[in-house]
C-alpha positions in Angstrom: 98.0 61.9 137.5 97.1 63.0 133.7 97.9 59.8 132.4 94.9 58.0 134.7 92.3 60.7 133.8 92.8 60.3 129.9 90.7 57.1 129.9 88.1 58.1 132.3 87.3 61.3 129.9 87.2 59.3 127.1 85.0 56.5 128.5 82.9 59.6 129.5 82.9 61.4 126.2 81.7 57.8 124.6 79.2 57.1 127.0 77.8 60.4 126.8 78.0 60.2 122.7 76.0 56.6 122.7 73.4 58.2 124.9 73.1 61.2 122.5 72.4 58.8 119.6 69.5 56.8 121.2 66.3 57.6 119.4 64.3 60.4 121.1 61.4 59.7 123.1 58.9 61.9 120.9 59.7 59.9 118.1 56.6 59.1 116.3 55.1 56.0 117.0 54.6 53.2 113.4 50.6 53.5 113.5 50.9 57.1 113.1 53.9 57.7 110.7 52.1 58.4 107.6 48.8 58.6 105.7 49.5 55.0 104.0 49.9 53.5 107.5 46.6 55.3 109.2 44.9 54.1 106.0 45.4 51.0 106.3 43.8 50.8 109.5 41.1 53.5 108.9 40.3 53.6 105.0 38.9 56.9 104.7 40.9 59.0 107.5 39.9 60.0 110.7 38.4 62.9 112.0 37.0 64.4 114.8 33.0 63.5 115.4 32.1 67.1 114.2 34.2 68.1 111.6 33.2 69.0 108.2 35.3 69.1 104.9 37.1 72.1 104.2 36.4 72.8 100.6 32.9 72.0 100.8 31.7 72.9 104.7 29.6 69.6 104.8 29.9 67.0 107.1 31.7 63.8 105.5 30.6 60.4 106.6 33.1 58.6 105.2 35.6 58.7 107.6 36.1 57.3 111.0 34.8 59.8 113.6 36.5 59.7 117.2 37.9 63.1 118.9 39.8 60.4 120.9 41.8 58.6 117.9 42.3 62.0 116.4 43.4 63.5 119.3 46.4 60.4 119.3 47.1 60.8 116.1 47.8 64.8 116.2 49.9 64.2 119.1 52.0 61.6 117.6 51.7 63.6 113.9 50.4 67.1 113.3 51.5 66.6 109.7 48.8 64.2 109.3 46.0 67.1 109.0 47.1 69.1 106.2 44.7 71.0 105.6 43.6 71.7 109.5 39.9 70.6 108.6 39.9 68.1 111.7 39.8 65.4 109.4 43.4 63.5 109.2 44.5 61.4 106.2 41.2 61.9 104.3 40.4 60.0 101.2 37.4 60.6 98.9 
């Protein structure tokens, strides 16, 4: 009886290993992978509609202003807004 259960155990372990090494569901979409890819579509970054620059405290008008797009970017990759000023991947 032991000899017949060993192949079944090996098969189950192999299946579990293959399933565990598959890409996680929380993988970052390529669109939000890093600031280089974001800046290709949004040249000066993307931010909340009423975001202000952290250093000057003044509203910045060069980036794409959209609460919806900013929220999508933050869900995908929180590291895009390193200074937490509401503007992801900002450029001057």
